[in-house]
N, C-alpha and C positions, 0 to 999 in steps of 0.2 A: 543480703539474704533473699531479695526479691528474685534474683536469677535462679537460686536453688529451688524456690517455691514454684516458679514457672517451669523449670525442668521437670520437677516431680509431677506437676499437673499434666504436662504434655506427655510424659512417659506413660502415665495412667490412661490418657486418651488413646495412646497407641495400643495399650492392653485391651481396652474396650473394642477398638476397631478390629484387633486381631481375633477377638472372640466372635465378632460379626463375620469374619472370614469363614469360620466354621459353620455358622448358621446359614450363610448364603452359598456355601460350597464353593468358595473361591479357591483357585489354584494358588497356593502360597508362593511358589517360586516365580510364577509369571507376575503376580501382583507385586512381589518384592522388587523385581527388575524395574517395573514401571514406577514404583515408589522411589527408587534411587535416581532414575532419570528425572522424575518430577522435582525431587529435592535438589539435584544438580542444576536444573533449569532455574529454580528459585534463586540459587546462589549466583547464577549467571546474570539474572535480572537485577539483583541487588548489588552486584559487584561494582566498585568504584573504578576498577581498572579494566581496560579492554583485554580480551583474551589474546595473549601473545604467546604462541607456542614456544618460541625461543626462550622467553622469560620463564615460562613454566618449567622447561627442561633444565634450566640452570638454577631454579629456586631451591634454597636449602631445605625446604619442607616437603619437597616432591616425594622422596622415598617414604616419609612418614604417612603422607596421604595415600600412597599406593598400598602400603602394607595394611593400614587401617581399613581401606576400602575392600581389600581382598579378605581380611579377617571378618569384616561385617557379614558378608554373604556366607562365608564358611561356617562361622559360629552360629548364624541363624539356622543353617541346614542341620548342623549338629543338634541344635536346640529342638528343632521340629522333630528330628529323628529320635531324640532322647525322650520327648513326651510320649512318643508311640511305644518305645521299647521299655522304658523304666518308669514312666509316669510323669505327670506335670510337677508334682511336689518335689521329687528327687532332682529333676532337671532345674527347677526354679531355685532350689537351695544351692546347687552347684553354681548356677549363674550369679546369684546374689552374693554368695560367700566369696566369690572371686575378687571382691573389693580388697581382700588382704594383699593382693599383688600390687595394685596401683598405690595403696597406702604405704606398703613397704618401699616401693620404688620412689615415692615422693619423699620419704624420710631420708633415703640414701642420697638421692640426687640433689635435694634442696636442704642444705644445712639448717636453714631457718625454721624448717618444719620439724621441730624436735618432738619426740614422743613424751609429752608431758603427762603427769598423773591423770589429769582430766581426760586427755585423749585416750589413754590406756583403758581407763574405766569405761568411757563411752564406747570404745571399740569393742570391748568384751560384751557389754550390754547389747550392742548392735548385732553382734553375731548370734547371741542367744535369742534375741528378739526375732531376727530374720528366720532362724531355724524353727522356733516354736510357731510363729505366725504363718509359716509356709507349709506346715505338716499337719496331719490329722493324728491325734494321739501322741504326738511328739516322736513318732517312729518313722524310719525310712527303711523300706525293704525293696530289694531289686535283685534281678539275676546277676550274679557276680561276673558273668561273661561280658556284661555291658559296662564294667567298671571303666574301661578305656574311654567310653563315650562320655561318661560323667567327668573324667579327668580332662578331656579335650574341651568340653564346655567351660569348665573352671579355668583352665589355662588360657584358652582362646579369648574369653571375655576379659580376663585380667590383663593379658598382654595388650589387647586392643585399647583398653582404658589407660594403661600406663603410657603407651606411645602417644595416645591422644593428648594427655597432659604434657608430656615432654615436648610435643610439637610446638607449644607456644613459645619455647625458647628460640625457635628458628623462624617464627612467623612475624614479619615486619608489620607495623601498624598499617591498616588499610588493605591488607591482602587476605583477611579472614574469609571473605566471600569467594575469592579465587581459590583458596585452599579447599573450601567445601565443594566447589564445582568439581575439582579434580578428584577429591575423595569419593564423592557420590557417583561420579561417572565411572570411576574404576570399579566400584562395587557393582554398578549396573552391568558393565562389560563382563566382569567375573561371573555374575549370575547368568548372563546370556550364554557364556561358554559352557556353564554347567547344564543349562537347558538344552543346548545343542548336543552335548554329550549324551544326555538322557534320551533325546529324540531318536538316536540311532537304534536303541532297543525298542522304544515305544513312542511313536509320533505324538506330540502334544496336541491337545484340543484347545484352540484359542477362542476365548469368549470375551465379549465387550465388558462383562461384569468384572473380569480380572483387571482390565485397564482402569475402570472406574474406581474400584477399591484401592488400586495401586496409587492413583492420584490422591485419593482421600487420605491414605496412609502417609504419603510422601510429604504433605504440607506440614503436619505437626512433627514429623520425623526430622525435617530440616531445622525447625526452630528449637526442638528439644536439644539438639547437639550444639546449636548456636548459643543458646542460653547456658548450656553446660560449660562451654569454653569461656564464656564471659564470667561465670561463677568462679572458675579456676584462676582467672586473672585478677580477682578481687583479693588484695592482700589481707584485708581485715577478716576474711573468712578462714584464712589459715591454709589455703592451698588444697591439694588433692587428699592429704591425710585427714581432712575434715569434710571436704565437699563430697567425696565418693561415699563415705559412710552415711552422711546426711541424705543424699539422694537415694541410696539403696534402701535405707530404713523408711524413708518417706514414701517411696514407691510401694513397699510392702504394706505399710499401714493404710495408705489411701486406697490401694487396690483391694485390701480386705474389706474396707468399708463399702467400696463400690460393689464388690461381689455380694455383700450382705443386702444392700439396698436395691440395686438394679437387677441382679441375677438371682436373688433369693438363696444365695449360698449360705449354708449354716456354718457358724464359727464354733469350734469346740472351746472348752475351758482353756486348753493349752494355747489355742490361737489368741484368746483374749489376754492371757498372761504374756505371750510373745509381743502383743501390741503394747502392753504396759512397759515391758522392757525396752521396746523400741522408742517409745515416747520418753522414757527416762534417758536413753542415749541421746536423743535429740536435745533434751533440756541440758544435758551435761556439755555436749558439743557447743551449744549456743551460749550458755551462761556459766559454764564450769570455771572460767577464769576468775569470776567474782568469788567463787567458793574457795578455790585453791590458790588464789592470789597470782 
């Protein structure tokens, strides 16, 4: 459970840093590219294996790392665009509700991860809790012409999480850091290509603060994914069908408290009810086997 808690805390640290991006007028894409280069560099430093290009090209996890790295930068841009066009609440709900995809994938791919009664109840409570805790007044309204954007955020995040869990089947012991090096550098290169494409129409303005905040973001970003992978590998936690809901609802609950305490954000009655549902889901995922046998 310690890996789940550390993942939740680090994801919330990323949320706080992302809020500071807006306050200090940081260029999101530039900082994100630096973030992935920073995270990849940390993986390189911590790797127990030397970087061997021939070995990487023949590694069974290569395509997983490439697809996830590409999806990371794409989903982030959809997320950023979504917050501008349909609002933070709608985009956040789409992002967090995407847990249904990796949970379903985990149940299908891993026979031992059966959909038990406690998982089903916890899963339903988690979805209700995420929805209520992420919205104001329990309602979502947006321009229907941006429905495609919400769907892409939902599918993109869900597919990335599913592939991330599945990659552990192809990841030999001791190659985790090497895997992260490739994943993050692919994400960084993809971001750089997007930046170059945008620069054709509008030349970007490079500032040192974008590099600084990218490094600040990249350090917890690396360790959040590292702890997530370790949590998925702990058999007693129940795999992705439990870990993804726990992390999602944990992030929503903790971020709500952080918003209330640090950023003076007001929580509605529906938000508090959502937090209670989320806490109930956490309790069932953690201790439900004692109740249901």
